[in-house]
DOTI-860920 format. One record per residue (C-alpha): residue number from 1; residue in one letter; x, y, z. Coordinates in steps of 0.02 Angstrom, whole numbers. Layout:
% residues N
nr = NUM, rest = A, px = X, py = Y, pz = Z
...
END
This chain:
% residues 333
nr = 1, rest = M, px = 8095, py = 6449, pz = 6484
nr = 2, rest = N, px = 8002, py = 6490, pz = 6640
nr = 3, rest = T, px = 8028, py = 6311, pz = 6695
nr = 4, rest = V, px = 8219, py = 6326, pz = 6657
nr = 5, rest = I, px = 8230, py = 6487, pz = 6768
nr = 6, rest = Q, px = 8126, py = 6403, pz = 6911
nr = 7, rest = I, px = 8235, py = 6260, pz = 6910
nr = 8, rest = L, px = 8386, py = 6377, pz = 6915
nr = 9, rest = A, px = 8332, py = 6459, pz = 7031
nr = 10, rest = F, px = 8294, py = 6341, pz = 7154
nr = 11, rest = C, px = 8442, py = 6245, pz = 7131
nr = 12, rest = L, px = 8538, py = 6400, pz = 7177
nr = 13, rest = A, px = 8449, py = 6449, pz = 7347
nr = 14, rest = L, px = 8466, py = 6263, pz = 7395
nr = 15, rest = L, px = 8660, py = 6267, pz = 7361
nr = 16, rest = L, px = 8678, py = 6419, pz = 7443
nr = 17, rest = S, px = 8565, py = 6378, pz = 7589
nr = 18, rest = L, px = 8676, py = 6217, pz = 7603
nr = 19, rest = Y, px = 8834, py = 6310, pz = 7597
nr = 20, rest = G, px = 8782, py = 6475, pz = 7685
nr = 21, rest = T, px = 8715, py = 6386, pz = 7830
nr = 22, rest = P, px = 8872, py = 6329, pz = 7910
nr = 23, rest = I, px = 8975, py = 6485, pz = 7876
nr = 24, rest = A, px = 8829, py = 6556, pz = 7975
nr = 25, rest = R, px = 8836, py = 6459, pz = 8117
nr = 26, rest = R, px = 9016, py = 6474, pz = 8130
nr = 27, rest = V, px = 8977, py = 6673, pz = 8148
nr = 28, rest = A, px = 8858, py = 6645, pz = 8269
nr = 29, rest = Y, px = 8968, py = 6540, pz = 8394
nr = 30, rest = R, px = 9112, py = 6672, pz = 8359
nr = 31, rest = Y, px = 9020, py = 6811, pz = 8384
nr = 32, rest = G, px = 8896, py = 6717, pz = 8534
nr = 33, rest = I, px = 8726, py = 6738, pz = 8437
nr = 34, rest = L, px = 8656, py = 6575, pz = 8540
nr = 35, rest = D, px = 8496, py = 6529, pz = 8597
nr = 36, rest = N, px = 8529, py = 6484, pz = 8770
nr = 37, rest = P, px = 8422, py = 6365, pz = 8857
nr = 38, rest = D, px = 8300, py = 6442, pz = 8997
nr = 39, rest = G, px = 8230, py = 6265, pz = 9051
nr = 40, rest = R, px = 8044, py = 6313, pz = 9026
nr = 41, rest = L, px = 8008, py = 6339, pz = 8835
nr = 42, rest = K, px = 8202, py = 6338, pz = 8794
nr = 43, rest = T, px = 8221, py = 6146, pz = 8814
nr = 44, rest = H, px = 8375, py = 6110, pz = 8720
nr = 45, rest = H, px = 8526, py = 6049, pz = 8798
nr = 46, rest = A, px = 8644, py = 6175, pz = 8755
nr = 47, rest = P, px = 8685, py = 6328, pz = 8689
nr = 48, rest = I, px = 8620, py = 6356, pz = 8488
nr = 49, rest = P, px = 8667, py = 6498, pz = 8358
nr = 50, rest = Y, px = 8545, py = 6600, pz = 8282
nr = 51, rest = L, px = 8568, py = 6686, pz = 8106
nr = 52, rest = G, px = 8496, py = 6540, pz = 8027
nr = 53, rest = G, px = 8361, py = 6685, pz = 7946
nr = 54, rest = I, px = 8486, py = 6772, pz = 7873
nr = 55, rest = I, px = 8553, py = 6630, pz = 7754
nr = 56, rest = V, px = 8371, py = 6590, pz = 7714
nr = 57, rest = F, px = 8329, py = 6745, pz = 7670
nr = 58, rest = F, px = 8500, py = 6776, pz = 7547
nr = 59, rest = A, px = 8481, py = 6621, pz = 7486
nr = 60, rest = M, px = 8296, py = 6657, pz = 7438
nr = 61, rest = I, px = 8335, py = 6827, pz = 7352
nr = 62, rest = L, px = 8497, py = 6800, pz = 7263
nr = 63, rest = P, px = 8414, py = 6675, pz = 7141
nr = 64, rest = L, px = 8270, py = 6790, pz = 7101
nr = 65, rest = S, px = 8398, py = 6912, pz = 7002
nr = 66, rest = L, px = 8343, py = 6776, pz = 6877
nr = 67, rest = L, px = 8187, py = 6884, pz = 6858
nr = 68, rest = F, px = 8276, py = 7009, pz = 6780
nr = 69, rest = D, px = 8122, py = 7127, pz = 6826
nr = 70, rest = F, px = 8102, py = 7192, pz = 6970
nr = 71, rest = S, px = 7916, py = 7234, pz = 6975
nr = 72, rest = R, px = 7844, py = 7376, pz = 7117
nr = 73, rest = E, px = 7779, py = 7205, pz = 7196
nr = 74, rest = L, px = 7948, py = 7133, pz = 7211
nr = 75, rest = L, px = 8043, py = 7269, pz = 7282
nr = 76, rest = G, px = 7901, py = 7290, pz = 7418
nr = 77, rest = L, px = 7926, py = 7105, pz = 7493
nr = 78, rest = L, px = 8112, py = 7120, pz = 7482
nr = 79, rest = F, px = 8105, py = 7314, pz = 7569
nr = 80, rest = A, px = 7978, py = 7239, pz = 7697
nr = 81, rest = A, px = 8075, py = 7091, pz = 7713
nr = 82, rest = T, px = 8224, py = 7191, pz = 7749
nr = 83, rest = I, px = 8138, py = 7267, pz = 7887
nr = 84, rest = L, px = 8091, py = 7123, pz = 7981
nr = 85, rest = L, px = 8256, py = 7026, pz = 7964
nr = 86, rest = M, px = 8342, py = 7178, pz = 8047
nr = 87, rest = V, px = 8218, py = 7186, pz = 8192
nr = 88, rest = G, px = 8235, py = 7004, pz = 8197
nr = 89, rest = L, px = 8401, py = 6997, pz = 8205
nr = 90, rest = F, px = 8413, py = 7169, pz = 8352
nr = 91, rest = D, px = 8287, py = 7050, pz = 8442
nr = 92, rest = D, px = 8406, py = 6882, pz = 8420
nr = 93, rest = L, px = 8541, py = 7000, pz = 8495
nr = 94, rest = K, px = 8459, py = 7084, pz = 8623
nr = 95, rest = A, px = 8269, py = 7038, pz = 8662
nr = 96, rest = L, px = 8155, py = 7191, pz = 8610
nr = 97, rest = T, px = 7982, py = 7226, pz = 8704
nr = 98, rest = P, px = 7843, py = 7147, pz = 8597
nr = 99, rest = G, px = 7791, py = 7313, pz = 8567
nr = 100, rest = I, px = 7935, py = 7366, pz = 8472
nr = 101, rest = K, px = 7930, py = 7211, pz = 8350
nr = 102, rest = F, px = 7729, py = 7228, pz = 8350
nr = 103, rest = F, px = 7758, py = 7433, pz = 8284
nr = 104, rest = F, px = 7900, py = 7359, pz = 8149
nr = 105, rest = Q, px = 7778, py = 7220, pz = 8084
nr = 106, rest = I, px = 7632, py = 7336, pz = 8054
nr = 107, rest = V, px = 7760, py = 7465, pz = 7966
nr = 108, rest = A, px = 7807, py = 7315, pz = 7864
nr = 109, rest = T, px = 7650, py = 7276, pz = 7816
nr = 110, rest = V, px = 7605, py = 7430, pz = 7767
nr = 111, rest = I, px = 7734, py = 7460, pz = 7643
nr = 112, rest = L, px = 7666, py = 7285, pz = 7563
nr = 113, rest = L, px = 7506, py = 7351, pz = 7557
nr = 114, rest = K, px = 7579, py = 7507, pz = 7484
nr = 115, rest = S, px = 7672, py = 7409, pz = 7343
nr = 116, rest = G, px = 7501, py = 7334, pz = 7284
nr = 117, rest = I, px = 7514, py = 7158, pz = 7377
nr = 118, rest = R, px = 7339, py = 7124, pz = 7451
nr = 119, rest = L, px = 7179, py = 7050, pz = 7394
nr = 120, rest = Q, px = 7075, py = 7094, pz = 7274
nr = 121, rest = L, px = 6906, py = 7028, pz = 7290
nr = 122, rest = S, px = 6782, py = 7113, pz = 7161
nr = 123, rest = F, px = 6652, py = 7054, pz = 7278
nr = 124, rest = M, px = 6704, py = 7168, pz = 7422
nr = 125, rest = Q, px = 6739, py = 7357, pz = 7455
nr = 126, rest = P, px = 6928, py = 7395, pz = 7423
nr = 127, rest = W, px = 6940, py = 7466, pz = 7610
nr = 128, rest = L, px = 6875, py = 7303, pz = 7677
nr = 129, rest = N, px = 7021, py = 7223, pz = 7536
nr = 130, rest = Y, px = 7132, py = 7334, pz = 7636
nr = 131, rest = L, px = 7089, py = 7267, pz = 7806
nr = 132, rest = L, px = 7095, py = 7082, pz = 7756
nr = 133, rest = S, px = 7267, py = 7092, pz = 7687
nr = 134, rest = F, px = 7335, py = 7200, pz = 7832
nr = 135, rest = L, px = 7250, py = 7081, pz = 7976
nr = 136, rest = W, px = 7308, py = 6923, pz = 7830
nr = 137, rest = I, px = 7486, py = 6966, pz = 7831
nr = 138, rest = L, px = 7533, py = 7032, pz = 8032
nr = 139, rest = S, px = 7452, py = 6869, pz = 8077
nr = 140, rest = L, px = 7559, py = 6773, pz = 7968
nr = 141, rest = I, px = 7718, py = 6856, pz = 8010
nr = 142, rest = N, px = 7656, py = 6810, pz = 8194
nr = 143, rest = A, px = 7598, py = 6643, pz = 8161
nr = 144, rest = Y, px = 7762, py = 6587, pz = 8104
nr = 145, rest = N, px = 7867, py = 6665, pz = 8245
nr = 146, rest = I, px = 7756, py = 6580, pz = 8384
nr = 147, rest = I, px = 7782, py = 6400, pz = 8280
nr = 148, rest = D, px = 7928, py = 6418, pz = 8286
nr = 149, rest = I, px = 7954, py = 6331, pz = 8457
nr = 150, rest = M, px = 8001, py = 6171, pz = 8392
nr = 151, rest = D, px = 8183, py = 6103, pz = 8307
nr = 152, rest = G, px = 8130, py = 6134, pz = 8128
nr = 153, rest = L, px = 7940, py = 6141, pz = 8138
nr = 154, rest = A, px = 7924, py = 6308, pz = 8057
nr = 155, rest = T, px = 8025, py = 6258, pz = 7911
nr = 156, rest = S, px = 7938, py = 6107, pz = 7885
nr = 157, rest = C, px = 7766, py = 6202, pz = 7895
nr = 158, rest = A, px = 7829, py = 6319, pz = 7766
nr = 159, rest = L, px = 7901, py = 6199, pz = 7665
nr = 160, rest = P, px = 7724, py = 6128, pz = 7610
nr = 161, rest = A, px = 7640, py = 6293, pz = 7589
nr = 162, rest = T, px = 7779, py = 6364, pz = 7476
nr = 163, rest = L, px = 7741, py = 6229, pz = 7367
nr = 164, rest = M, px = 7584, py = 6240, pz = 7371
nr = 165, rest = I, px = 7592, py = 6428, pz = 7335
nr = 166, rest = F, px = 7701, py = 6374, pz = 7183
nr = 167, rest = T, px = 7579, py = 6257, pz = 7117
nr = 168, rest = L, px = 7430, py = 6385, pz = 7137
nr = 169, rest = A, px = 7544, py = 6503, pz = 7046
nr = 170, rest = E, px = 7575, py = 6377, pz = 6894
nr = 171, rest = L, px = 7412, py = 6360, pz = 6889
nr = 172, rest = N, px = 7366, py = 6553, pz = 6878
nr = 173, rest = G, px = 7499, py = 6580, pz = 6756
nr = 174, rest = N, px = 7585, py = 6703, pz = 6879
nr = 175, rest = H, px = 7763, py = 6675, pz = 6852
nr = 176, rest = M, px = 7851, py = 6798, pz = 6968
nr = 177, rest = V, px = 7754, py = 6725, pz = 7113
nr = 178, rest = A, px = 7810, py = 6536, pz = 7068
nr = 179, rest = I, px = 7987, py = 6573, pz = 7050
nr = 180, rest = I, px = 7984, py = 6693, pz = 7213
nr = 181, rest = A, px = 7905, py = 6531, pz = 7296
nr = 182, rest = V, px = 8016, py = 6395, pz = 7214
nr = 183, rest = S, px = 8171, py = 6501, pz = 7289
nr = 184, rest = L, px = 8110, py = 6512, pz = 7455
nr = 185, rest = A, px = 8093, py = 6317, pz = 7451
nr = 186, rest = G, px = 8272, py = 6286, pz = 7390
nr = 187, rest = S, px = 8311, py = 6394, pz = 7519
nr = 188, rest = L, px = 8199, py = 6292, pz = 7667
nr = 189, rest = I, px = 8241, py = 6123, pz = 7605
nr = 190, rest = G, px = 8441, py = 6178, pz = 7617
nr = 191, rest = F, px = 8413, py = 6255, pz = 7789
nr = 192, rest = L, px = 8308, py = 6099, pz = 7844
nr = 193, rest = Y, px = 8462, py = 5987, pz = 7823
nr = 194, rest = F, px = 8551, py = 6092, pz = 7975
nr = 195, rest = N, px = 8373, py = 6132, pz = 8061
nr = 196, rest = W, px = 8302, py = 5946, pz = 8100
nr = 197, rest = A, px = 8316, py = 5902, pz = 8265
nr = 198, rest = P, px = 8441, py = 5889, pz = 8336
nr = 199, rest = A, px = 8467, py = 6050, pz = 8273
nr = 200, rest = T, px = 8636, py = 6135, pz = 8244
nr = 201, rest = I, px = 8549, py = 6319, pz = 8215
nr = 202, rest = Y, px = 8415, py = 6403, pz = 8245
nr = 203, rest = L, px = 8307, py = 6525, pz = 8127
nr = 204, rest = G, px = 8286, py = 6644, pz = 8258
nr = 205, rest = D, px = 8146, py = 6806, pz = 8242
nr = 206, rest = S, px = 8229, py = 6846, pz = 8091
nr = 207, rest = G, px = 8196, py = 6674, pz = 7999
nr = 208, rest = S, px = 8032, py = 6663, pz = 8071
nr = 209, rest = M, px = 7960, py = 6817, pz = 8035
nr = 210, rest = V, px = 8006, py = 6853, pz = 7873
nr = 211, rest = I, px = 7961, py = 6657, pz = 7813
nr = 212, rest = G, px = 7781, py = 6715, pz = 7857
nr = 213, rest = M, px = 7776, py = 6881, pz = 7791
nr = 214, rest = M, px = 7835, py = 6814, pz = 7618
nr = 215, rest = I, px = 7699, py = 6659, pz = 7605
nr = 216, rest = G, px = 7571, py = 6783, pz = 7696
nr = 217, rest = S, px = 7611, py = 6917, pz = 7547
nr = 218, rest = L, px = 7647, py = 6777, pz = 7406
nr = 219, rest = V, px = 7480, py = 6675, pz = 7455
nr = 220, rest = I, px = 7362, py = 6824, pz = 7401
nr = 221, rest = M, px = 7447, py = 6876, pz = 7269
nr = 222, rest = I, px = 7388, py = 6740, pz = 7185
nr = 223, rest = D, px = 7195, py = 6758, pz = 7103
nr = 224, rest = H, px = 7110, py = 6614, pz = 7204
nr = 225, rest = T, px = 6923, py = 6663, pz = 7107
nr = 226, rest = R, px = 6970, py = 6622, pz = 6928
nr = 227, rest = H, px = 6836, py = 6473, pz = 6962
nr = 228, rest = N, px = 6727, py = 6514, pz = 7097
nr = 229, rest = D, px = 6708, py = 6672, pz = 7204
nr = 230, rest = L, px = 6752, py = 6579, pz = 7379
nr = 231, rest = G, px = 6927, py = 6512, pz = 7301
nr = 232, rest = F, px = 7011, py = 6630, pz = 7399
nr = 233, rest = L, px = 6982, py = 6506, pz = 7548
nr = 234, rest = S, px = 7105, py = 6400, pz = 7491
nr = 235, rest = A, px = 7227, py = 6528, pz = 7570
nr = 236, rest = L, px = 7178, py = 6458, pz = 7751
nr = 237, rest = F, px = 7232, py = 6290, pz = 7690
nr = 238, rest = V, px = 7406, py = 6349, pz = 7647
nr = 239, rest = V, px = 7430, py = 6413, pz = 7813
nr = 240, rest = A, px = 7325, py = 6307, pz = 7927
nr = 241, rest = V, px = 7461, py = 6233, pz = 8065
nr = 242, rest = P, px = 7523, py = 6396, pz = 8114
nr = 243, rest = V, px = 7363, py = 6480, pz = 8100
nr = 244, rest = F, px = 7282, py = 6359, pz = 8210
nr = 245, rest = D, px = 7440, py = 6370, pz = 8303
nr = 246, rest = L, px = 7427, py = 6566, pz = 8337
nr = 247, rest = A, px = 7235, py = 6559, pz = 8363
nr = 248, rest = Y, px = 7259, py = 6412, pz = 8483
nr = 249, rest = V, px = 7397, py = 6492, pz = 8595
nr = 250, rest = F, px = 7314, py = 6680, pz = 8605
nr = 251, rest = L, px = 7148, py = 6594, pz = 8682
nr = 252, rest = Q, px = 7235, py = 6486, pz = 8796
nr = 253, rest = R, px = 7365, py = 6626, pz = 8838
nr = 254, rest = L, px = 7185, py = 6741, pz = 8864
nr = 255, rest = A, px = 7087, py = 6606, pz = 8959
nr = 256, rest = K, px = 7238, py = 6602, pz = 9078
nr = 257, rest = K, px = 7219, py = 6768, pz = 9096
nr = 258, rest = R, px = 7413, py = 6792, pz = 9041
nr = 259, rest = S, px = 7474, py = 6926, pz = 8893
nr = 260, rest = P, px = 7461, py = 6832, pz = 8724
nr = 261, rest = F, px = 7618, py = 6923, pz = 8683
nr = 262, rest = L, px = 7703, py = 6826, pz = 8841
nr = 263, rest = G, px = 7787, py = 6651, pz = 8810
nr = 264, rest = S, px = 7711, py = 6512, pz = 8865
nr = 265, rest = P, px = 7696, py = 6329, pz = 8828
nr = 266, rest = D, px = 7535, py = 6318, pz = 8767
nr = 267, rest = H, px = 7589, py = 6283, pz = 8580
nr = 268, rest = L, px = 7487, py = 6147, pz = 8495
nr = 269, rest = A, px = 7657, py = 6054, pz = 8467
nr = 270, rest = L, px = 7725, py = 6047, pz = 8622
nr = 271, rest = R, px = 7533, py = 5986, pz = 8699
nr = 272, rest = L, px = 7515, py = 5876, pz = 8551
nr = 273, rest = R, px = 7698, py = 5795, pz = 8590
nr = 274, rest = K, px = 7650, py = 5782, pz = 8766
nr = 275, rest = K, px = 7503, py = 5691, pz = 8727
nr = 276, rest = L, px = 7557, py = 5570, pz = 8595
nr = 277, rest = C, px = 7713, py = 5546, pz = 8692
nr = 278, rest = L, px = 7815, py = 5592, pz = 8557
nr = 279, rest = S, px = 7982, py = 5654, pz = 8538
nr = 280, rest = S, px = 8029, py = 5817, pz = 8441
nr = 281, rest = S, px = 8049, py = 5744, pz = 8278
nr = 282, rest = Q, px = 7918, py = 5645, pz = 8280
nr = 283, rest = T, px = 7789, py = 5791, pz = 8335
nr = 284, rest = T, px = 7870, py = 5891, pz = 8205
nr = 285, rest = F, px = 7839, py = 5773, pz = 8056
nr = 286, rest = F, px = 7662, py = 5750, pz = 8109
nr = 287, rest = L, px = 7644, py = 5942, pz = 8102
nr = 288, rest = A, px = 7718, py = 5937, pz = 7944
nr = 289, rest = S, px = 7623, py = 5785, pz = 7857
nr = 290, rest = L, px = 7467, py = 5872, pz = 7915
nr = 291, rest = Q, px = 7512, py = 6022, pz = 7827
nr = 292, rest = S, px = 7554, py = 5918, pz = 7660
nr = 293, rest = V, px = 7402, py = 5842, pz = 7664
nr = 294, rest = L, px = 7310, py = 5984, pz = 7651
nr = 295, rest = W, px = 7387, py = 5996, pz = 7477
nr = 296, rest = V, px = 7200, py = 5895, pz = 7398
nr = 297, rest = P, px = 7098, py = 6028, pz = 7475
nr = 298, rest = V, px = 7187, py = 6153, pz = 7399
nr = 299, rest = I, px = 7164, py = 6095, pz = 7236
nr = 300, rest = L, px = 6980, py = 6059, pz = 7261
nr = 301, rest = N, px = 6951, py = 6245, pz = 7303
nr = 302, rest = Y, px = 7027, py = 6311, pz = 7171
nr = 303, rest = Y, px = 6929, py = 6206, pz = 7036
nr = 304, rest = G, px = 6793, py = 6181, pz = 7133
nr = 305, rest = G, px = 6625, py = 6263, pz = 7144
nr = 306, rest = I, px = 6562, py = 6383, pz = 7284
nr = 307, rest = W, px = 6514, py = 6240, pz = 7393
nr = 308, rest = T, px = 6651, py = 6141, pz = 7370
nr = 309, rest = A, px = 6733, py = 6278, pz = 7456
nr = 310, rest = V, px = 6602, py = 6294, pz = 7589
nr = 311, rest = I, px = 6614, py = 6119, pz = 7632
nr = 312, rest = T, px = 6805, py = 6075, pz = 7636
nr = 313, rest = T, px = 6806, py = 6231, pz = 7749
nr = 314, rest = I, px = 6690, py = 6212, pz = 7870
nr = 315, rest = T, px = 6791, py = 6024, pz = 7885
nr = 316, rest = L, px = 6949, py = 6105, pz = 7926
nr = 317, rest = V, px = 6871, py = 6226, pz = 8058
nr = 318, rest = L, px = 6792, py = 6070, pz = 8128
nr = 319, rest = F, px = 6935, py = 5962, pz = 8135
nr = 320, rest = F, px = 7057, py = 6103, pz = 8200
nr = 321, rest = A, px = 6922, py = 6153, pz = 8362
nr = 322, rest = M, px = 6911, py = 5956, pz = 8402
nr = 323, rest = L, px = 7104, py = 5932, pz = 8397
nr = 324, rest = G, px = 7110, py = 6109, pz = 8519
nr = 325, rest = L, px = 6968, py = 6023, pz = 8640
nr = 326, rest = W, px = 7054, py = 5862, pz = 8639
nr = 327, rest = L, px = 7224, py = 5949, pz = 8678
nr = 328, rest = A, px = 7138, py = 6061, pz = 8791
nr = 329, rest = D, px = 7135, py = 5955, pz = 8934
nr = 330, rest = E, px = 7325, py = 5921, pz = 8956
nr = 331, rest = P, px = 7412, py = 6014, pz = 9089
nr = 332, rest = M, px = 7545, py = 6108, pz = 9048
nr = 333, rest = P, px = 7665, py = 6194, pz = 9170
END
């Protein structure tokens, strides 16, 4: 029965996204909800409509009616996602200050924690579980928001993450998380058809923040410690590329004595594209493939022992540190 519901949820989300995205695109053009090029960070040649995030959101949540049981956690997810969707939409219409956006991100994160979505690691004090969960979700909201710098990039990195979450949820017997993840995956696949380079519609902040919040929440709703206490480190692999980009951009801006909240061309994708002379679609494919390959250590960490988790995590950190150093000498404007 669960398999049937999962298939129905995926197909419904996919169809809603495929048929809903062109409608959102027409509405955005009609009302001027467009991302205009600025010649610096926004280098597309013509205005591109926003509102993709609204379609991804509704294509994801409508199939959730198949769950027939709206738990406290699910209601918390939907409430928090709605807040971020509205804030992101206002930001797309008329740019909000970073402080206002950050405030509502905190509000959404607190709602999630109050609904019971948090780490529950038995070897940590409850207050530390709350603190780590708060920082984790807040970081993921911003990680997917920041990495949405290139056609299809945020969507392409989110897709393998949702499939990893689905796999872990199935292994864990968490059917609610599995259905939410597979609904999000179907929604992302349908949207990616229009968002891949050259994109004809963008997620906007309304989409990227919601995706980051959903992935950040779902991954900590799974019990990663069934086989070893450090299995929770698998969560880092599920979102490795966006998290590294967030940390990299943050450190680069601080090193240049710039505000970490103001846009700059210090992103991993932009540096990689310039360093290797890639096109936007090639860069997106490379980073999405890198995120997909990390499926292997996710499964190894889930089933392996403590040393497996330690070794794979150290390897991951060293790999991205070396990648960051290699890209750091690439001059950016």
